[in-house]
N, C-alpha and C positions, 0 to 999 in steps of 0.2 A: 424825923418827919414826922409831919402833924397826924393825928389819931382823929380828929372830928369827923364825924359822921356826916358823910356826904360822897357825892359821885363825879368822878371826871369822866367824859366825854372826849373820845380821841378820835379825829377824821383826819386821814391823810388825803391831800388833795393835788392835783395836778391839772391844770388849765380848766377850774370850774366856774368861770366869771358867771356863766349863766343860770348856776343853780345856787350858789353860796347864800345871797341874801334870803330869798324865799323860802329856802329848807333850813337855813338857822333859824329863822322864825318858827316855822312847824315844827322843828326839833325843840325848841326852847317851851313852845306852849305844852309839847306833850310833857316835859320835864316838869314844868311848874304844876302839875297836876298831881305829881308823887311828893309835894311838900317836903322835898330835902334840900339842902345845899346842891347849888352842883355849878361846874365850869365846864365849857366846851371848849376842848384845845384843838385849834386847826393847824396842822403841820403840811403846809405847802413843801413839796420837794419837785423842784425843778420847771416851777410855773414861768411861763411866758406871756401871758395874757392878762389881762386886769384882775386877775385873782389877788394878787397882794394888795394892790391899792384897794379894793373892796374890802377885804378884810382889815386892814389898818383903819380903814373909817370906822368898819362895825365895833373894834374893839375900843375904839374911842366912844362910841355911844352905847355900847352894852357892856355892863361890868362883867357878865359872865364868860366874855368872849376872850381867849386868849390866843394870839397868834405868832408863828413863828415861820421863817422860810429859809429853805435850804435850797443853795443855787444847783445841786446836782441831784438828779432823779435817784429816788431810791425809798422807798416807802418804809423798809427794814429799818433803817438811819432815822428817819422821820420820827417812828414808833418810839425807837428806844429813848429820843430826845424828848419826846412827849409823855411818856413815863416817868422819867427823871424830874421833869418841872410839874408835875401833877400834884394839886394839894392835896387830894386826898387818896386814902389807901385802895379805895374801887374803881376801878377803871374798864370801861367798856368800848370796844372798839365799834365803829358803825363808817358805813359809805357815804359819800355827799349824796348819792343818789336816794337815799331813805329808801333801798329796797327791801329792806328785811321789815317785820311786822315788829314797830315799835314796842309790842308788851314784851318781848325779849329784855328791855333794859329792866324795867322794874322786877322781873321774875330773876334776874342774872344778879342783880343788885342784892335781893334779899338771901340768896342762895351762898355769896360771898361770904355772908357771917359765918358760916361753915365749910365751905370749900376754898380750895386756892384759885381755881382756873373753872371757869364754865364755856363750853363749848357748843354752840348754837349751831345746830345740824341741820341743813336744809334738806339732805337726802332723808332724814328722818321727821320732816315736817311736809307744810304744803308748797309746793314751789312751782311757778311758773316760769320756767326757763327753757333756753332752746336745747333740742336732742344733743345736738354737738357738745354743748357745756356740759350736761348731765353726763353723758357718756366720758368724755375726760375724766370729769371728776371721780366718778367710781371706778376706772382705772386706775387713778393714782391712789385713791383710798385704798384698792386693793393692794397695790404694790406696796404700800407703805405699812400693811397689815404684815405681808408676807416677810419683806426685808427687813422691816424694824420691830417689829413684834408689836405694834401698838395699834390698835382696833378703833381709833376715832373715825368718823365720817364725814368730817369736814375740816379742811383746813384752810380755807378760805381766811380774808383779813377780816370782814365784816362779822358780827355777833358771836364776837369773843370778848370774855370778863376776866380780869385779872386781879388778884391782891397784888400792889404795888410791893409790898414788902415779901412777897414770894418769889417775884421774878427779878427784883432787880439784881443779884447775883448773877444772871443770863447776859444782861446788856451788853456788857464788853464783848460777848462773844458771838453776837446775833449776825445772821447774815443781814446785807445792806438791801436785799430786796423781799422779794415774797415769801421766800423759805423760811423766814424768822418764826413763823407760826408754828410749822413742823420741829424746829428746834426748840421751841417753848415747851411743846408738848411732851416730845421725847425726853426734856431736860427733867421737866416735872414728874413726868412718869418714872424715870429712873431714880429720881430723889424721892418717891413715895409720897407726893403731894398728893392730895385730893382733888380729883378732877370730875367733873359731873359735866354729863351730855346729855342735852335737852331738844326737842325739836323746836324749829323755828320757821316761821312762813318766809318766803322769799317771792318776790315779784319783779323779775328783770324788766325796768323800765326803759333800756336802751342796750345797744349791743357793748361788748366789754371792752374795755381801754385798753386792755392788751392784746398784742399779736399772738393768738392762742399756739401758732407752732412754735415760736419764740419761747415764750411761756412755758409750753410743754418740755421742750428741751431744756430749759433752764432746769426747771425743778427735778425732773428724772436724772439728771447728770449730777446734782445736789444728793437726790436721794439715794444713789447709787454709791457714791462717793461716802455719805455718812453710814451707809451699810458697811462698804468695806471697811472703812476705818474703825468704827465699834467693834468689829472682829478681831482687829490687831492690836488697839490700844485699848484698855480698861478705864472707864472713868472718863465722863461726859466731859470736865474742864478741860483734859488732856486733848481731846478730839477738838476742841473749840481751839485751843491754842496752837493745834498742828494744822488749821486751816484759817488761821488769821493773819 
């Protein structure tokens, strides 16, 4: 694996034809100010609109854009592939709507020189989000602390930064959907990797793309499963193998 200093940005997408071209340009313009080699990896999972056609065109025109498409929806599956193909050891995830403060990228990049994972926390930062989404997040965060014994305050997909070398061993065992972030943090914590949490600004520019009821049931069921299994089976890798 290459150790060239640089930055891989990973963005999972599902039917984002209206945002892709303009938002990649915004992101690239910001990244160019950092003076670092960079790539933007876009992982389409299940897109059925013009997302893939637009990205195929952009990949040909812009050397920093890398694109792949998975036919089935599954952001965790897309994340795992994005990490595997990343050219650089420092990987940062953002959403296609660019709702997080992009200053997180530079801060997290530098922090990754001395830690393995950086958690961008909307709860500890300046967030403009609906009361429902804030309440749901707080309930899940509290439940994770009680059930798993980990006290991080954000398990969303965006505004997370990872050392590729640190999380590669976890990839075969990650959940295919959004619970993969919890599994990485739980894994890294128990493996005594260095994790730092910092505040991040977030301004939701649109309604959630997820069905919040279904997403809540899914996440809490996996949370309880992980809680029960970790008490019965010592060792995280054994938990993963029991659930794959």
